[in-house]
C-alpha positions, 0 to 999 in steps of 0.5 A: 746332770749327775744321774745323766753322768752316772748313766752314761758312765755305766753305758760305757762300762757295760760296753767295756765289758761287752767288748772284752769278751775272751778271744777265741782259742787258736784251733788246730787241724790235723788227720786221723784214722780214728774213726775207721780205716781212712784218714779224715781231717779233724778240727781240734782245740790247742789242748787236744779237746773237742776234735771235729770231724770236718771230712766225714768220708770212707776215703783218705784225706790228707795235708790239710791247709788253711787259706790265709784268711781261715775260710778255707782248707785245702787237702788231698783226698782219693774220693774221686779215685787218685788223690787229687786237691780239693778245697772245702769250707772252714766247717767241712761243707762245700768240697770242691774238686780242683785237680784232676787227671793225675796219678797223685797230688799232695801236700797243698800249701796256700800263698800268703795272699791266697792267690795260688796254691802249690802242691806236689804232683807224681809225674808218670809214676817216676817222680814228684814235681811242684806245681802252683795254681789258682784256688780253683784249679786253673793256671796250672804251672810246673815249677821244678820240672825235675827227674827227683821227687820234689815235694812238700811245698812251704811258702815264706810269709812274703810269698817271694819263696817256696822251701821244699824237700827234693832228692835231686842231689842223691837218690837215698837222701833228701835235702831242703831247697829254696826257690823263688815263687816262680821256680826260679833261682833254686838254692840248696840250703842243706849245707851237709849230708844227714842219713835219709835227709831232711824233709817237710820244710815249715817257715816261721811266721816272721820269716827268719826261721825253717823248721825241718825233720832231719832223719837218722843214719840209719832211718830209725828216727827223726828230729825237728831242727831249724836254721836260717833261710840262708841255711846257716845256723842249724839248731836241733829243736826236739830231742825226745827220741823217735819220729818227729815230724810235720812241724807247724808254727803257731800264727804268733810264732810262739808255739810249735805243732807237731807229730810223734812216733813212738816206735816201740808202742807203734803209736802216734801222738800229737805234741805242742812245744815252746818255739825253742823246743822247751816245755814239749807235752803231748796233746793228742795219742792215737792207737796208730800212727798219724798219717797224712801230713802236718797239722795246721793252725788256724791263721790269726792272732 
């Protein structure tokens, strides 16, 4: 009996050890033209290591966004002519074009339940509107129907609201708006004017904070700020100068990835920082500026 107990104990210990494998390191996707003149979508570790080209295309591939289950990536690509929305598997395979017959589509964003994709579409070359559709491109609906530029949609974690930036209040300045997911009840949460305005909103995973870029009055720089969804309690997060933009929260809400552009050296970098702006560190540097949308964390804990 004692021998059996010892054997069972060893088996249990082995099972614990095998089950205690190191959790998968979170991944990021971002756009880069490091392999040529066009943008490709790369998968990297959060320390900037092991970049993997997922698109390998001679055409621009921009604005990548993970599906909530981490199995798909939506992005804008010019491979079919004008930029349209495509969806591919997380490993870059099985690319499917899901929008057509548009002047320019961009900035796709998945709803938290994975059933809808919001994106911006250029209408008649004169204005941008925010649309939603099913992941296969069906059931296309214009949410904003406004003559201004409405862009950069970002879903709230509960899927009930969409934040976006727009110049509808002033042609030369952008502000942050929040609307219901059906396009109703649009609210300007910007409170005050600021230079060229506020752009590129991003909800925190708990839904309590929206990050956005605030441009300087002369358009020479941008810092990342945070605000409550009501527009209250605005506070500055980055304080490193240059252009800091396209913030993306980690799934656990503890870190923020963002793009930085050094206006003196003319180079772009990918940064990570704590959620309060502390410990900002450059994890990846490019020879030219980053283009084509914010980085995105693979869903998970």
